[in-house]
C-alpha positions as CSV (number, residue, x, y, z in Angstrom):
1,X,0.0,0.0,0.0
2,X,1.3,3.5,-0.9
3,X,1.3,6.1,1.7
4,X,-1.3,8.9,1.4
5,X,1.1,11.5,-0.1
6,X,2.4,9.0,-2.7
7,X,-1.2,8.2,-3.6
8,X,-2.1,11.8,-4.2
9,X,1.0,12.2,-6.4
10,X,-0.2,9.3,-8.5
11,X,-3.7,10.8,-8.7
12,X,-2.1,14.2,-9.7
13,X,-0.2,12.5,-12.5
14,X,-3.5,11.0,-13.8
15,X,-5.2,14.4,-13.6
16,X,-2.2,16.1,-15.2
17,X,-2.4,13.8,-18.2
18,X,-6.1,14.2,-18.6
19,X,-5.9,18.0,-18.3
20,X,-3.0,18.2,-20.8
21,X,-5.2,16.2,-23.2
22,X,-7.9,18.8,-22.8
23,X,-10.5,16.6,-21.1
24,X,-13.4,19.0,-20.4
25,X,-14.5,17.2,-17.2
26,X,-11.0,17.3,-15.8
27,X,-10.5,20.9,-16.8
28,X,-13.7,21.9,-14.9
29,X,-12.0,20.7,-11.8
30,X,-9.5,23.5,-12.1
31,X,-12.1,26.2,-11.7
32,X,-11.2,26.2,-8.0
33,X,-7.8,27.7,-8.8
34,X,-7.7,31.5,-9.3
35,X,-4.5,31.5,-11.3
36,X,-5.0,28.4,-13.5
37,X,-3.9,28.7,-17.1
38,X,-5.5,25.9,-19.2
39,X,-2.8,26.3,-21.9
40,X,-0.1,25.4,-19.4
41,X,-1.1,22.6,-17.0
42,X,1.4,22.1,-14.2
43,X,1.7,19.2,-11.8
44,X,1.5,21.6,-8.9
45,X,-1.9,22.8,-10.2
46,X,-3.1,19.2,-10.2
47,X,-1.9,18.8,-6.6
48,X,-3.7,22.0,-5.6
49,X,-6.9,20.8,-7.2
50,X,-6.8,17.5,-5.4
51,X,-6.0,19.3,-2.1
52,X,-9.0,21.6,-2.6
53,X,-11.2,18.7,-3.3
54,X,-10.1,17.1,0.0
55,X,-11.0,20.4,1.8
56,X,-7.5,21.8,2.3
57,X,-6.4,25.4,1.5
58,X,-3.4,24.2,-0.5
59,X,-1.2,21.2,-1.3
60,X,1.5,21.9,1.4
61,X,-1.3,21.9,4.1
62,X,-2.7,18.7,2.7
63,X,0.7,17.0,2.6
64,X,1.4,17.9,6.2
65,X,-2.0,16.5,7.3
66,X,-1.8,13.3,5.2
67,X,1.6,12.6,6.7
68,X,-0.1,12.6,10.1
69,X,1.5,15.8,11.3
70,X,-0.5,18.1,13.8
71,X,-3.2,20.1,12.1
72,X,-5.8,22.7,12.7
73,X,-7.7,21.9,9.5
74,X,-8.3,18.2,8.8
75,X,-10.1,18.8,5.5
76,X,-13.2,17.0,4.5
77,X,-12.0,13.5,3.8
78,X,-13.5,12.1,7.0
79,X,-17.0,13.3,6.1
80,X,-17.9,12.1,2.6
81,X,-21.5,12.3,1.3
82,X,-22.0,8.6,1.8
83,X,-21.7,9.1,5.6
84,X,-24.4,11.9,5.7
85,X,-27.1,9.5,6.9
86,X,-25.3,8.7,10.2
87,X,-26.2,10.5,13.4
88,X,-23.1,11.9,15.0
89,X,-22.2,14.2,17.9
90,X,-20.6,17.4,16.6
91,X,-18.4,19.7,18.7
92,X,-16.6,23.0,18.2
93,X,-13.6,22.1,20.3
94,X,-11.5,18.9,20.5
95,X,-11.7,18.9,24.3
96,X,-15.5,18.7,24.3
97,X,-15.4,16.0,21.7
98,X,-12.7,14.0,23.5
99,X,-14.7,14.2,26.7
100,X,-17.8,12.9,25.0
101,X,-15.8,10.1,23.4
102,X,-14.4,9.1,26.8
103,X,-17.9,8.9,28.2
104,X,-19.7,7.2,25.3
105,X,-16.9,5.4,23.4
106,X,-16.8,5.6,19.6
107,X,-14.3,7.3,17.4
108,X,-13.3,11.0,17.4
109,X,-12.9,12.4,13.9
110,X,-12.5,15.9,12.4
111,X,-14.1,17.9,9.6
112,X,-12.1,21.0,8.8
113,X,-12.0,22.8,12.2
114,X,-14.8,20.9,13.8
115,X,-14.9,17.6,15.7
116,X,-17.4,14.7,15.7
117,X,-17.8,11.5,17.6
118,X,-19.0,8.6,15.5
119,X,-19.8,4.9,15.9
120,X,-18.3,1.8,14.3
121,X,-20.9,1.9,11.5
122,X,-19.7,5.3,10.4
123,X,-16.1,4.0,10.3
124,X,-17.4,1.1,8.2
125,X,-19.1,3.6,5.9
126,X,-15.8,5.2,5.4
127,X,-14.6,1.8,4.2
128,X,-12.2,1.5,7.1
129,X,-11.9,-1.3,9.6
130,X,-13.1,-0.3,13.1
131,X,-11.0,-3.2,14.4
132,X,-7.8,-1.9,12.8
133,X,-5.0,-1.8,15.5
134,X,-4.2,1.7,14.3
135,X,-7.4,3.0,15.9
136,X,-6.2,1.7,19.3
137,X,-2.8,3.2,18.6
138,X,-4.4,6.7,18.3
139,X,-6.7,6.1,21.2
140,X,-9.7,6.1,18.8
141,X,-9.0,9.9,18.4
142,X,-8.0,10.9,14.9
143,X,-7.0,14.4,16.2
144,X,-4.8,13.1,19.1
145,X,-1.4,14.7,19.2
146,X,1.6,12.4,19.1
147,X,0.0,9.8,16.9
148,X,1.5,10.7,13.6
149,X,2.4,7.3,12.2
150,X,-0.8,5.5,12.9
151,X,-2.9,8.4,11.6
152,X,-0.8,8.5,8.4
153,X,-1.5,4.8,7.9
154,X,-5.2,5.4,8.4
155,X,-5.1,8.2,5.9
156,X,-3.4,5.9,3.4
157,X,-6.1,3.2,4.0
158,X,-8.8,5.8,3.6
159,X,-7.4,7.2,0.3
160,X,-7.0,3.7,-1.0
161,X,-10.8,3.3,-0.8
162,X,-11.6,6.4,-2.8
163,X,-12.2,6.3,-6.6
164,X,-9.6,7.8,-8.8
165,X,-12.0,10.2,-10.4
166,X,-14.4,12.7,-9.0
């Protein structure tokens, strides 16, 4: 399995080839970029588009988060549309969410700058294994400081479940 950053680089290469070939659907994805020139597609533009689609401000921020480094914006990867039907507990601060997760169990996830506590069925809807030992390694808290390696592995597993195209 590739790590999450390598996976995004592979996806950026695919987007780059399709954009350079003039694929209209691919080029529409670049509307998010203010300074995009369709006559000169660059790999960094492709990385920026993918980062924006994952809910990050830019590629450097996405790269840091996907590596498991501490973050204030976790993007939107953990809250895809297919999980909208689940009832979750949402919190403004990590401390509130962590306290509730301690009381009720479950998994603490993040959406941009917000926090949510979810059950195992949500994790399964993410197409992740709730029994994966990496969950225990991060204390069932995706945002927990000091858990970079297991969180990076979970990001890799999550990205591996996503389709190549939007």
